[in-house]
Structures are given as structure tokens and as C-alpha cells.
N, C-alpha and C positions, 0 to 999 in steps of 0.2 A: 886301050880298052875303055869302054864306057859302061857304067852300071848305074842303076837307080833303084831306089826303094819303091816297090810297087804297092804293097798293102801292109797295113798294120791291123792285127786281129784285136778286136774288142769283144770280150766275152759279155753276152747279154742274157737276160732272162727270157725274152720273147722277141722274135723278129719284128712283129708288127708294131709293138710299142716302141721299140728302138727306132724303126724307120719313121714313125710318127714324130718322135722327139727330134731326131736329126733333121728331118725335112721341115717341120713346122716351127720349131724353136730356133734352130741354127741356120735354117735356109739351105741345107745341104740338098744335093740332087741324088736321086737313086740312080746309080750308074748301071747296076746289074742286080737282078733278083731272079734266080734260077732255081727250080726245084731239083733236089738231089734224092738219092735213095734214102729210105729210112726216115722220111719226114724232115730231113735236113734241107736247108736252102743255102745257096751261095749268094750272099747279099753284100753289095758294096755301095757305100755312100761317099760323097766327096763334096767339099765346098764348091759353090758355083765358080766357074772360070778356072778351075784347077785341072784342066785337061791333061796336063803332063805330070802332075804331082801324084803323090801317093794317095790312096783311098783307104777308108776304113772298111775292113771286112768284119761284118757283124756275125758273130758265131754264137749260136744259142748254147748255153751251158748244157752239157750232156751227162755229167757225173756230179756227185756231191762235192768233190774237190773243185771242179770248175765252178759250180754254183757258189762256193765259198769265196771265189775270187771276183765275182761280179761286184763292181763298184770299188774294188780295192786292188787293182792289178799292180800297183806300185807302192803299197804300204803307206798310202797317204800323201806321197809326193805328187807334184804336178806330173801328169802323165803325157799329155799331148799339148802341142803349141799350135794355135790357130793364128796365122799371120793375116793382117788386113792392111789395105792401103788407106783406109779411112776409119780410124779407131772410134771417133765420136759417133759416126753414123752407125757402125755395127754394134757398139755398146748400147746405144739408144734403142735400136731395133730389138736386140736380144733382151734388154730389160723390159721392153713393152710386151714381149712374147712370154715373159715369166721365167727367163733363165735365172738360176740361183747364183748370184755373185756373192762371194764370201768376203769381199773387201771393196774399198773404193779404188778407182783408177789411180795409178801413180806413174810418175816419170822415173825411169831408170836410165843408166848410161847407154843402154842398147835400144831404148824406145819407150813408148807408152804401153802400159800393161795393166791387166786386171785378172784375177783368178776367179774362175767359176766352176761349179760342179755340174756334171751332166745328170741325167735322170737317175743314174745308179750311184752317184757320189764320186765318180772319178774326177780328179781335179785337172783343169785345163788352164792354160794361159791364153788370153786374147791379147795379141801383141801387134802394135804398129811399129815395125823396126825403124830406127833412125836411118836416113839416107846415107 
């Protein structure tokens, strides 16, 4: 049996501001943006070249409880891990685009890593894994 993770939901305040951030700052591709009933949309974004990997499902907060989770879906822990084959290239591109890095890049046993925050404050790791 084969299974794979398809989507991870990221609760956002606004579809268009989230699409703009992920496409302009991180270079993600809009995989799908489809209108649903009630003003909702089915919006998926993914890193370029990740045809078979999981995508982010951007879900606009619809209740006060959901709104309270925007930017803090994991209680301040790193939430998502963005792997790259060229850390220095991607770190420089993201820094030039204004991505909010919370530390300097560092070497770990598993590879080169740096933590950044997305437009809502969720913490991410940019990682170039060791071969």
C-alpha cells in the first residue's frame, strides 16, 4: 500500500494577501484557486518543482476561534519545513524579498537551517538537508 500526504491546511486572514506572500516572497506556485459556495475558495500553493509533494491549502479563518489561530497554529514552534537543494541561493532570494528571518543560518547535524516567519508569524525552517 502506498500513501502520501497531499495538503496541509494553513489558516489565513485573507486569500489574496496569503497568495501574494507565498508567490512573491517565497516563490511558490498557485496550484489551484477555485471558488466555492459561501465566498470560500479552494486555494493551494506549493514550492516550485514540488509536483509530487504536499501543498499548502490556504483556508480563510471563518470563526473567531479560527482567527485566533492565524499565525500561531503550533504554539510558537516551527510549523513547516521547506527543503531546498541550494540553501545559500534560496536564503539570499528570500532575504532580498523581505522574508522575516529570526536568526542567522546555522549548521546542524541534519544540514544547513534558518528559521523564518511567514506573513502571519508562523515559524518555518528553511533547510538544505545533508546528502
